[in-house]
C-alpha positions as CSV (number, residue, x, y, z in Angstrom):
1,M,13.2,14.0,9.1
2,T,10.0,14.2,7.0
3,K,7.7,11.3,7.5
4,V,6.2,9.7,4.4
5,G,3.3,7.2,4.2
6,F,2.2,5.0,1.3
7,I,-1.1,3.5,0.2
8,S,-0.5,0.9,-2.5
9,L,-3.6,-0.1,-4.5
10,G,-4.2,-2.7,-7.3
11,C,-2.1,-5.7,-8.2
12,S,1.1,-7.3,-6.9
13,K,3.0,-5.7,-9.8
14,N,2.0,-2.3,-8.5
15,L,3.1,-3.3,-5.0
16,V,6.6,-4.0,-6.3
17,D,6.6,-0.4,-7.7
18,T,5.6,0.8,-4.2
19,E,8.5,-1.1,-2.6
20,V,11.0,0.3,-5.1
21,M,9.8,3.9,-4.3
22,L,10.0,3.2,-0.5
23,K,13.7,2.2,-0.9
24,K,14.5,5.3,-2.9
25,L,12.9,7.5,-0.3
26,Y,14.6,5.7,2.5
27,D,18.0,6.1,0.8
28,E,17.3,9.8,0.4
29,G,16.8,10.3,4.1
30,F,13.0,10.3,4.4
31,E,11.4,8.4,7.3
32,I,8.9,5.8,6.3
33,T,5.8,5.3,8.4
34,P,3.2,2.5,8.0
35,N,0.5,4.8,9.4
36,E,-0.7,7.5,6.9
37,E,-2.2,9.5,9.8
38,E,1.4,10.1,11.1
39,A,2.7,11.1,7.7
40,E,3.5,14.6,6.5
41,I,3.5,13.4,2.9
42,V,1.2,10.6,1.7
43,I,1.8,8.8,-1.6
44,V,-1.1,7.0,-3.2
45,N,0.1,4.4,-5.8
46,T,-3.1,4.1,-7.8
47,C,-4.7,1.4,-10.0
48,G,-6.5,2.4,-13.2
49,F,-7.3,-1.0,-14.7
50,I,-11.1,-1.1,-14.4
51,E,-13.8,1.3,-13.2
52,S,-14.0,-0.1,-9.7
53,A,-10.2,0.2,-9.3
54,K,-10.4,3.8,-10.5
55,R,-13.1,4.6,-8.0
56,E,-11.1,3.1,-5.2
57,S,-8.0,5.2,-6.2
58,I,-10.0,8.4,-6.2
59,D,-11.7,7.5,-2.9
60,N,-8.3,6.9,-1.2
61,I,-7.0,10.3,-2.5
62,L,-10.1,12.0,-1.1
63,D,-9.7,10.3,2.2
64,I,-6.1,11.5,2.5
65,A,-7.4,15.0,1.5
66,W,-9.4,14.9,4.6
67,L,-6.2,14.3,6.6
68,K,-4.6,17.2,4.8
69,Q,-7.3,19.4,6.2
70,N,-7.7,17.9,9.6
71,G,-4.5,15.9,10.4
72,K,-0.7,15.9,10.1
73,C,-0.7,15.4,6.3
74,R,0.6,18.4,4.4
75,H,1.1,17.0,0.9
76,I,-0.4,14.3,-1.3
77,I,1.4,12.7,-4.2
78,A,-0.3,10.3,-6.7
79,T,1.6,7.8,-8.7
80,G,0.8,4.7,-10.7
81,C,-1.7,3.5,-13.4
82,L,-4.5,6.0,-12.9
83,V,-2.1,8.9,-13.0
84,E,-0.4,7.6,-16.1
85,R,-3.7,7.0,-17.9
86,Y,-5.4,10.3,-17.0
87,R,-2.4,12.6,-16.4
88,E,-4.1,15.8,-17.4
89,E,-7.5,15.1,-15.8
90,V,-6.1,13.9,-12.5
91,M,-4.4,17.1,-11.5
92,R,-7.3,19.2,-12.8
93,E,-10.1,17.2,-11.2
94,L,-8.2,16.5,-7.9
95,P,-6.7,19.8,-6.9
96,E,-5.9,18.3,-3.5
97,L,-2.9,16.6,-5.2
98,D,0.5,18.4,-4.9
99,A,2.3,16.1,-7.3
100,I,1.7,13.4,-9.9
101,I,4.2,10.8,-11.2
102,G,3.7,8.4,-14.1
103,V,4.7,4.8,-14.2
104,G,8.0,5.6,-15.9
105,S,9.1,8.1,-13.3
106,L,9.5,6.1,-10.1
107,C,13.0,7.3,-9.9
108,D,11.7,10.9,-9.4
109,I,9.8,10.2,-6.2
110,A,12.3,11.8,-3.9
111,D,12.5,14.9,-6.1
112,A,8.7,15.1,-6.0
113,C,8.7,15.0,-2.2
114,R,11.3,17.7,-2.0
115,A,9.4,19.9,-4.4
116,V,6.1,19.7,-2.6
117,M,7.9,20.4,0.7
118,R,9.0,23.7,-1.0
119,G,5.4,24.4,-1.8
120,E,5.8,23.6,-5.5
121,K,3.5,21.6,-7.7
122,Y,5.3,18.7,-9.4
123,T,4.7,16.4,-12.4
124,S,6.9,13.8,-14.0
125,F,6.1,11.5,-16.9
126,R,9.2,9.9,-18.3
127,D,9.1,7.5,-21.2
128,K,7.5,4.3,-19.7
129,E,9.2,2.1,-22.3
130,T,12.8,3.2,-21.6
131,C,12.8,3.6,-17.8
132,P,14.9,1.2,-15.8
133,L,13.4,-2.1,-14.8
134,G,13.7,-3.6,-11.3
135,G,15.6,-1.9,-8.5
136,E,16.2,-2.3,-4.8
137,R,13.2,-2.5,-2.6
138,I,11.8,-2.4,1.0
139,L,9.6,-5.4,1.3
140,T,6.0,-4.8,2.5
141,T,4.9,-8.4,2.3
142,E,5.5,-11.0,5.0
143,P,9.3,-11.2,5.5
144,H,9.4,-14.8,4.1
145,T,7.5,-14.2,0.9
146,A,8.1,-11.7,-2.0
147,Y,7.1,-11.0,-5.6
148,I,9.6,-10.6,-8.4
149,K,8.4,-8.7,-11.4
150,V,10.2,-10.3,-14.4
151,A,8.9,-7.9,-17.1
152,E,6.9,-4.8,-17.6
153,G,4.1,-3.9,-20.1
154,C,2.3,-6.2,-22.4
155,D,2.1,-7.1,-26.2
156,N,-1.0,-9.2,-26.2
157,L,-3.5,-6.4,-27.0
158,C,-6.6,-8.1,-25.6
159,T,-9.5,-5.8,-26.7
160,Y,-10.8,-5.1,-23.1
161,C,-7.4,-4.3,-21.5
162,A,-5.9,-0.9,-21.0
163,I,-2.5,-2.2,-19.7
164,P,-0.6,-1.7,-23.0
165,L,-1.9,1.9,-23.0
166,I,-0.8,2.4,-19.4
167,R,2.4,0.4,-19.2
168,G,3.5,0.2,-22.8
169,K,5.1,-2.7,-24.7
170,M,6.5,-5.7,-22.9
171,R,10.1,-5.4,-21.7
172,S,11.8,-8.3,-20.0
173,R,14.5,-8.0,-17.4
174,T,17.6,-10.1,-18.0
175,V,18.0,-13.5,-16.3
176,E,21.1,-12.2,-14.5
177,D,19.3,-9.1,-13.1
178,I,16.4,-11.3,-11.8
179,V,18.7,-13.9,-10.3
180,K,20.6,-11.1,-8.4
181,E,17.3,-9.9,-7.0
182,A,16.4,-13.5,-5.9
183,K,19.8,-13.9,-4.1
184,D,19.2,-10.5,-2.3
185,L,15.8,-11.7,-1.2
186,E,17.1,-15.0,0.0
187,S,19.7,-13.1,2.1
188,L,16.7,-11.3,3.8
189,G,15.1,-14.6,4.7
190,V,12.6,-15.0,1.9
191,K,11.4,-18.6,1.5
192,E,8.9,-18.1,-1.3
193,I,9.2,-16.0,-4.5
194,N,6.3,-15.4,-6.8
195,L,7.3,-14.6,-10.4
196,I,4.9,-12.0,-11.9
197,A,4.4,-9.9,-15.0
198,Q,1.4,-9.0,-17.1
199,D,2.2,-12.1,-19.0
200,T,4.9,-14.1,-17.2
201,S,4.8,-16.9,-19.8
202,R,6.0,-14.5,-22.5
203,Y,9.1,-13.7,-20.4
204,G,12.3,-13.3,-22.5
205,L,10.7,-13.3,-25.9
206,D,11.7,-9.7,-26.5
207,I,15.3,-10.0,-25.5
208,Y,16.1,-13.7,-26.1
209,G,13.9,-14.5,-29.0
210,E,12.3,-17.4,-27.1
211,Y,10.0,-18.1,-24.1
212,A,12.7,-18.1,-21.4
213,L,10.7,-18.7,-18.3
214,P,12.0,-22.3,-17.8
215,R,15.5,-21.0,-18.3
216,L,14.9,-18.3,-15.6
217,V,13.5,-20.8,-13.1
218,R,16.5,-23.1,-13.6
219,A,18.9,-20.1,-13.1
220,I,17.2,-19.1,-9.8
221,C,17.4,-22.6,-8.6
222,A,21.0,-22.9,-9.4
223,E,22.0,-19.7,-7.6
224,T,19.7,-19.8,-4.6
225,S,18.2,-22.3,-2.2
226,I,14.8,-20.6,-2.0
227,P,12.4,-23.6,-1.5
228,W,9.3,-22.3,-3.1
229,I,9.1,-20.6,-6.5
230,R,5.6,-19.9,-7.8
231,L,4.4,-18.9,-11.3
232,L,1.6,-16.3,-11.7
233,Y,-0.1,-14.9,-14.8
234,C,0.9,-17.5,-17.4
235,Y,-1.3,-17.4,-20.5
236,P,-2.6,-20.7,-21.8
237,D,-1.2,-20.2,-25.3
238,K,2.3,-19.9,-24.1
239,I,2.5,-23.0,-21.7
240,T,5.3,-24.8,-23.5
241,D,6.2,-28.5,-23.1
242,E,9.5,-27.3,-21.6
243,L,7.6,-25.3,-19.0
244,I,5.4,-28.2,-18.2
245,E,8.4,-30.5,-17.8
246,E,10.0,-28.0,-15.4
247,L,6.8,-28.0,-13.3
248,R,6.9,-31.8,-13.4
249,T,10.5,-32.4,-12.4
250,N,11.6,-29.3,-10.4
251,D,10.8,-29.9,-6.8
252,R,11.3,-26.2,-5.9
253,L,8.9,-25.0,-8.6
254,V,5.7,-25.5,-6.7
255,K,3.0,-27.5,-8.6
256,Y,0.9,-24.5,-9.1
257,I,0.3,-22.2,-12.1
258,D,-2.0,-19.3,-12.8
259,I,-3.5,-19.5,-16.3
260,P,-6.1,-16.7,-16.9
261,I,-8.5,-18.0,-19.5
262,Q,-11.1,-15.1,-19.4
263,H,-13.7,-17.3,-21.2
264,I,-14.2,-20.6,-23.1
265,S,-16.7,-19.6,-25.8
266,D,-14.9,-19.1,-29.1
267,P,-17.0,-16.2,-30.3
268,V,-16.3,-14.3,-27.0
269,L,-12.6,-15.2,-27.1
270,K,-12.3,-14.0,-30.7
271,R,-13.9,-10.6,-29.8
272,M,-11.5,-10.4,-26.8
273,N,-8.6,-11.0,-29.2
274,R,-7.4,-13.8,-26.9
275,H,-4.6,-15.9,-28.5
276,G,-5.9,-19.4,-29.0
277,G,-9.5,-20.7,-28.8
278,S,-11.4,-23.1,-26.6
279,E,-9.6,-26.1,-27.9
280,L,-6.2,-24.7,-27.0
281,I,-7.4,-23.9,-23.4
282,R,-8.9,-27.4,-23.0
283,S,-5.7,-28.9,-24.3
284,T,-3.5,-26.8,-22.0
285,V,-5.5,-27.8,-19.0
286,K,-5.4,-31.5,-20.0
287,R,-1.6,-31.4,-20.6
288,L,-1.0,-29.9,-17.2
289,R,-3.3,-32.4,-15.5
290,D,-1.8,-35.4,-17.3
291,R,1.9,-34.5,-17.0
292,V,2.1,-32.8,-13.6
293,P,0.5,-34.9,-10.8
294,G,-1.0,-32.8,-8.1
295,I,-0.9,-29.6,-10.2
296,V,-3.1,-26.8,-8.8
297,L,-4.6,-24.6,-11.5
298,R,-5.7,-21.0,-10.8
299,T,-7.6,-19.0,-13.4
300,T,-9.9,-16.0,-13.9
301,A,-12.9,-15.5,-16.1
302,M,-14.8,-12.4,-17.3
303,V,-18.6,-12.3,-17.6
304,G,-20.7,-9.7,-19.5
305,F,-18.3,-9.0,-22.3
306,P,-20.1,-7.2,-25.2
307,G,-22.0,-9.7,-27.2
308,E,-21.9,-12.5,-24.6
309,T,-25.1,-14.5,-25.0
310,E,-26.8,-16.8,-22.6
311,E,-25.4,-19.7,-24.6
312,D,-21.8,-18.3,-24.3
313,F,-22.3,-17.9,-20.5
314,E,-23.7,-21.4,-20.1
315,C,-20.7,-22.7,-22.0
316,L,-18.4,-21.0,-19.5
317,C,-20.3,-22.4,-16.5
318,E,-20.2,-25.9,-17.9
319,F,-16.4,-25.6,-18.5
320,V,-15.8,-24.4,-15.0
321,K,-17.7,-27.4,-13.6
322,E,-15.8,-29.7,-15.9
323,A,-12.3,-28.3,-15.4
324,R,-12.6,-28.2,-11.6
325,F,-10.1,-25.4,-11.1
326,E,-8.6,-25.5,-7.6
327,R,-8.5,-21.7,-7.6
328,F,-10.9,-19.5,-9.5
329,G,-11.8,-15.9,-9.6
330,A,-14.3,-13.9,-11.8
331,F,-15.1,-10.3,-12.6
332,T,-17.6,-8.4,-14.6
333,Y,-16.6,-6.6,-17.8
334,S,-15.8,-2.9,-17.5
335,A,-15.9,-0.8,-20.6
336,E,-12.6,1.1,-20.7
337,E,-12.1,4.1,-23.0
338,G,-9.2,3.8,-25.4
339,T,-9.6,0.0,-25.7
340,A,-10.8,-1.8,-28.8
341,A,-13.8,-3.3,-26.9
342,Y,-15.0,0.1,-25.8
343,T,-16.9,0.7,-29.1
344,L,-18.2,-2.9,-29.5
345,D,-21.9,-3.3,-29.8
346,G,-23.9,-5.9,-27.8
347,A,-23.4,-4.3,-24.3
348,V,-24.7,-6.6,-21.5
349,D,-27.0,-5.1,-18.9
350,E,-25.2,-4.4,-15.6
351,Q,-27.7,-6.5,-13.6
352,V,-27.2,-9.4,-16.0
353,K,-23.5,-9.1,-15.6
354,Q,-23.8,-9.3,-11.8
355,D,-26.3,-12.2,-12.0
356,R,-23.9,-14.1,-14.2
357,Y,-21.0,-13.4,-11.8
358,D,-23.0,-14.6,-8.9
359,I,-24.0,-17.8,-10.7
360,L,-20.5,-18.6,-11.8
361,M,-19.0,-18.0,-8.4
362,R,-21.7,-20.1,-6.8
363,D,-20.9,-23.0,-9.2
364,Q,-17.2,-22.7,-8.4
365,L,-17.9,-22.6,-4.6
366,T,-19.4,-26.1,-5.0
367,V,-16.2,-27.3,-6.7
368,T,-14.0,-25.7,-4.1
369,E,-15.9,-27.2,-1.2
370,E,-15.7,-30.7,-2.8
371,L,-11.9,-30.3,-3.4
372,N,-11.3,-29.0,0.1
373,E,-13.4,-31.8,1.8
374,A,-11.2,-34.3,-0.1
375,K,-8.2,-33.0,1.9
376,I,-9.6,-33.9,5.3
377,G,-7.3,-36.5,6.8
378,K,-4.4,-35.6,4.6
379,T,-1.2,-34.0,5.7
380,L,0.0,-30.8,4.0
381,T,3.3,-28.9,4.1
382,V,2.3,-25.4,5.3
383,L,4.4,-22.2,5.2
384,C,3.5,-20.4,8.4
385,D,2.5,-16.8,7.9
386,G,1.6,-15.8,11.4
387,Y,-0.5,-16.2,14.6
388,D,-4.0,-14.9,15.1
389,T,-4.0,-13.7,18.8
390,V,-7.8,-13.3,18.9
391,A,-8.6,-16.8,17.5
392,E,-5.5,-18.2,19.1
393,I,-4.5,-20.2,16.0
394,H,-1.7,-20.1,13.5
395,Y,-2.3,-19.6,9.8
396,G,-0.3,-20.2,6.7
397,R,-0.5,-21.5,3.1
398,S,0.2,-24.8,1.4
399,Y,1.8,-24.9,-2.1
400,A,-1.8,-24.7,-3.4
401,D,-2.3,-21.2,-2.0
402,A,-0.7,-18.1,-3.5
403,P,-0.4,-15.1,-1.1
404,D,-3.2,-12.5,-1.1
405,V,-5.5,-14.2,-3.6
406,D,-6.0,-17.8,-2.3
407,G,-7.2,-19.3,0.9
408,R,-5.4,-20.2,4.1
409,V,-4.6,-23.2,6.3
410,Y,-5.4,-22.5,10.0
411,F,-3.7,-24.8,12.4
412,K,-3.1,-25.4,16.1
413,A,0.3,-26.3,17.4
414,K,1.8,-27.2,20.8
415,G,3.9,-24.1,20.8
416,R,4.4,-20.9,18.8
417,I,5.6,-21.5,15.3
418,A,7.8,-18.8,13.8
419,P,6.5,-17.1,10.6
420,G,8.5,-18.4,7.7
421,S,8.7,-22.0,9.1
422,F,7.5,-25.0,7.2
423,V,5.1,-27.2,9.2
424,K,3.4,-30.5,8.6
425,V,-0.4,-30.0,9.2
426,R,-3.0,-32.8,9.3
427,I,-6.3,-31.4,8.0
428,T,-9.4,-31.9,10.2
429,E,-11.9,-29.5,8.7
430,A,-12.8,-27.8,5.4
431,L,-14.3,-24.4,5.3
432,D,-15.6,-22.6,2.1
433,Y,-12.1,-21.6,0.9
434,D,-9.9,-22.4,3.9
435,L,-8.7,-25.5,5.7
436,V,-8.2,-26.2,9.4
437,G,-5.9,-28.7,11.0
438,N,-3.3,-29.6,13.6
439,A,0.5,-29.3,13.4
440,I,2.2,-32.7,13.6
441,G,5.2,-32.9,15.9
């Protein structure tokens, strides 16, 4: 039985694709190994969103190429966004690859493996806008948490973003299909599902003619007992009153929402082709704060976009201090060929970009520390993720912490707590981004 290993890079949406491919290979009789050093075939599911992600993808392929020369690896297959975006260049510039598969060809992964085993080169680039959505998976996350990708592609056409070029137009899955997947995940012991898409808040517009995310949440709640449902990647201009009401009244929809703002300066937002200006963003934040007590807001912002002035940047810094986002991330602008922003004038110096990033994250750290210190003495419900045998302490997440991107709650308990258990933890200490406490009972 041929052993296959996977390296999954990039976002959680890419991870779901990896999990679908794992299931297809398993069903076709391949042995899956978590250790690429033991694999005869290594598949690298690449990211191609920004320059740093592209470099990481290429570096990983070259690392596996070393195993091909010096280890058990015999064949390398590249899939995902980098491959879709640079299909001709990838095979030419990386001769170490034996096969490449585009984002619309996940169903061909077993054929690719069989072809390279026969000594053949293999490529497949099916239409990314007609390929099937969803599919059975082998979870690679903690057994009690999982992502559900509710849609593929994006219609927003932000000027800096290559996703529409790579993934195509937005296509939503049906409510029924997603609910079935949620029920399957529940049967595996999943206690938390994270709904994701490039723009989750736009879910259903293409097939139902309306923003159907609240409807989807209600359907999942009606058909499963999964206690935590989390919303990621919801754009500020599509946060409807119906969605806010669902957040307010539905106890299983955790009081957490990810609303990437990217900036707050109107001139920058306009050049980015973001839908809605600063007033809409401020209004959305206020509506969520006013109507959903205890809401945790996560966002991301970009610094160094072409034409961003010191005044624009100061405006962003002031807003971050004012809004006091519980969860915040930033990144520097990366000029991506094929996007509308690639030819914009007013490029910002790379060192200036980095300096602005450092300043913004330093300001946010002050906010985060203050918010965390305010939790000392309070009791939180924590979903246990595991036990650190070196530090001899459990770790998990409260409703305020999404997997992979947010902080943790470290806690001591009288006995071992099983991963996937909900625990009451009294907070005793605040770190930069994490909390420490003791389990009660």
